[in-house]
N, C-alpha and C positions, 0 to 999 in steps of 0.2 A: 524900563520901569524902575522907579526908585522906592526904597523902603524908608519911611520916617521912623526913627528910633529915638529912645530916650535912655540915657545912661544913669542908672541909680546905684547907690551903694549903701549897705548897712554894715557898720563897723568894719569897713574895708572889703567886705564880700561884695563884688560888683557884678552887675547884670545889664545886658542889653534888653530893654523893654520895648515891646511893640503892641500897639493898639490893633488887635485883630478882630474887632467886632464886625467888620465887613468881610471877614474871611478871605483876605487877599494874600496872606502869607502862605507860601508853599510848605505846609506843615510836615510833609514827608521827606523834605530835602535835607538830609543830615549833613551833606557837604556844605550847604549854604550856612547852616547853623554853626558848624565848625569854623567856617571862614569868618563869619561875623565875630566870633569869640576870640579869634586869633589876635594876639597882642602885637604882632609885627605887621601882618597884612590886612587886618580887619579893624573893627572898632575896639576889640579887646574886652574880655569879661570872663568871669568864672562860669557863667551860664547865660542862657537866653530865655526870656519869659514872654509868653503871649497872654494878653488879657482878652478874654472872649465873653460874649453874652452866654447866659444860661437861663432857661425858662424858669427854674426853681430857685435861683440864687442871684445875688447882686452881680456876680461875675464868676467866671471860671478862670483859674490860673493854670496854664500849661507850661511846665518847666522842662527845659532841655539842658543837659550837661554840656560842658565845653567841648566834649568829644562828638557832639552832634546828636546824641541819643536822648530819647525821652528819659527824664529822671524821676526820682521819687520825691517826697516832700522836701521842700527847702525852706527853713524857718526864716532866714534873713531875706530870701527872695520873696517870701510871702509878705513880710512887713513892707518891703519895697513895692510890691504889687498893690497893697492897700493904699500906700501913699500915692502911687500912680493913679489908682482909681479915683481918689479924691481930687487929684489935679485935673482929671478928665471930666469931673462932674458926675461920675457914675455913682458915687456915694457922698455922704457928708461926713459925719464923725463916727459912724459905726458901719460894720460890714458883716455880711454872712456870705461866704463864698465857698466854692468847691475847688479842692486841690487833689493831688494824686492819691492822698490817703483819706479822702472824704471831706466832710463839712468842717469849716472853721469859722469862728467869730473873731472879730478884731475891733479895736477902737483907736481913734486918733486923739492923742492928748498933747497938744502943742507940737513939740519936736519929737515926741516919742510915739511909737506904735505898740500897743499891747495886743499880743496874739495868743489866742487860746489854742493850745496843742491838744491832740487827742490823748485819751487815757493810755497809760502804759500798764499792761497787765502782769508782766513778770520781768525780772532781771536775772540773767543767767551768770553764775560765777564760773570763771575758767581759770583755775589756779588762783593767782592773786589779782587777776583781771576780771572784767565784767563785759557782758554783751547784752544789748537791749535794742529795741526798735522804737524810735520816737517819730515815726513817719518815714524815716530812713534807718538802715541798720548801722549801729555804732558799737565799736570796740573801745573800751575805756581802760586805760592803764595809769595808775598813780606813780609819779616819779619824784625824785628829790630836787632836781634842778632842770626844770622844763626849758628855761631860757637858753641853755647851752646844749640841748638835745638835738641830734641830727634827725629831725622829724621825717624828712624825706626817706632816708634809709630805714629807720626803725618802722615807720608807717608802712612802707612798701613791703617790708618783710612779713608783716601781719596780713595786709590786704591780699597778697598773693600766696599765702600759705595753703596747705592742702584743704583746709576747711572752707576758706573764703574765696579762693581763686576764681571759681566759676561765676558767682554772682557778685562778688566783691563786697567790701564793707568799708566804711569810713573808720579811721583810727585816730583816737584822741589820747593825748598825753596831758595829765593833770597834776598840778602842784597845789597843795593847800597852803595859802599864804596868810590866812588869819582865821578867826573863829567863824566868819561868815563870808569868806571870799576865797575863790580859787582862780588859778591861772591856767588857761586851756590853749593848747595848740593842736591843730587837726590836719591830718592827711586825708584829702577827699578823693574818693573814687569818682571817675568821670572827668575830673580835672587831672587826676594822677599826679598830684603835687600838694604841697601845703598851701592852704589859703589863709588869709589874714583873720578869718573868722568863719564859723559854721554854726548856724542857728540851731539845727537839730542836734548837732554835736555838743554845743554848749548846754542844751537842755538835758541831754543824756548824762553829761558829766555832773550837772547840778543834782540830778536825781540820785546818781550813785553816791555823791557827797552826802545827800540826805540819808541814805542807808548807813553811811559811816559816821553819822552824828551831827552833821551841820543842819541848822534849822532854816526853814523857809522864811523869807526869801534869801536865796544865795546870790551873792554878787559874783560876776564872772568877768575876769580880765582876759582880753585877747590881744593879739598883736595889732588889731584894727580898732580897738576901742573897748567900751564896757557895756555889758548887758546884765540883766537881772532875771532870775527864774524863780517863780513861786509855785508851790505845789502842796497837795495834801497826800500823805501816805495812806494807801488803801490795801491793807493786808500785805501781800507780796508785791503790790504794784502801786501806782500813783494815779490820782485824779485831780481835776481843777488845776491843770498845769498851764502857766502863762509865761510867755517869753516877752520881755519888755526891753525895747531899745530903739535907737534912732534909725531912720531911713531917709536918705537925702537924694535929691536930683543933682547930678553932676553936670551934665550938659545934654543937649539934644542935637540932632542933625539928620541927614539923609544919606543913604548910600545906594549907588546904582547896582542893580543886579547884573551879573554877567549875561551876555546875550543868550547863552544856552540855558539860563535859568529863568528867563523872563516868561511870564505867563502868556 
C-alpha cells in the first residue's frame, strides 16, 4: 500500500498533508507519522496533517506533531490545510472547519490565507515573561537581540522546567523592531527544536505586544517569512483575532508503507 501525500509550507513551517476522507490512513500509528516526518529517512516535516470529512463542517483538520503524537492547534498548519482543501475542491474561497481547539473560519485571498483564531481570555504574567493559550500553550519572552539568541538551549530550558515539563509548552523569543513590527523565533514542543515559524506562537507574541502598546495589526517577521496578526483587546483578553499569511504547495508524491504497517 502507498500513501499519497502533499508537502505544504507556511512561512517555512512545513507539513505532510494527506487526504483522509476515505479513512485509509492508520491514524493510531505514531511510528508511521514519526517516520514520515523524519527529514533523513522520510518525507520530512514539522508535522503531519490529515484532512477528513465532518458532518457539521467543511472538513476536519487532524494534526500530529513530528514526534508522532496528536497535537494541539497549529496556525500555520491550519492555513496550509485550507489551501489544501481548496486544491482538492472541498471549499472555494471560504471555509468553516474543525481543529483540535474547536471551530475556525478562514478565507482565501490570492496568495494569502486569513485564519480566524479563537478568543484568548487571559494572559498570565510570569516575572517579565508571559504565558497564554492561542490554541496551543505559549511562553513569551521579550529579548534585545533575538537574531543571535540560542533558541534551542533557551527554549528547552523553559519547556522542560518544573512547571511545563509534564505537558510541555512552546517557547517564543520576541524582539520589537519598529512601532508595528516584531521579530519572533520559536522552540516548538513535539518538534523539540526551533522551527522557522509557528502560527499560534506568532499570534501569542502579537497579542502580548498589543498589551505592551503595539496597535493592531502587528506585523511579524520570522525566519521563514512574514505574517500579520490583527485583534481587538477585550478586557484582560482578546477577540476577533486573525492570522494572515501565505500557504504554499511544495511538492506531492507517494510513499510505500512498510509491510508490517500495511492495512
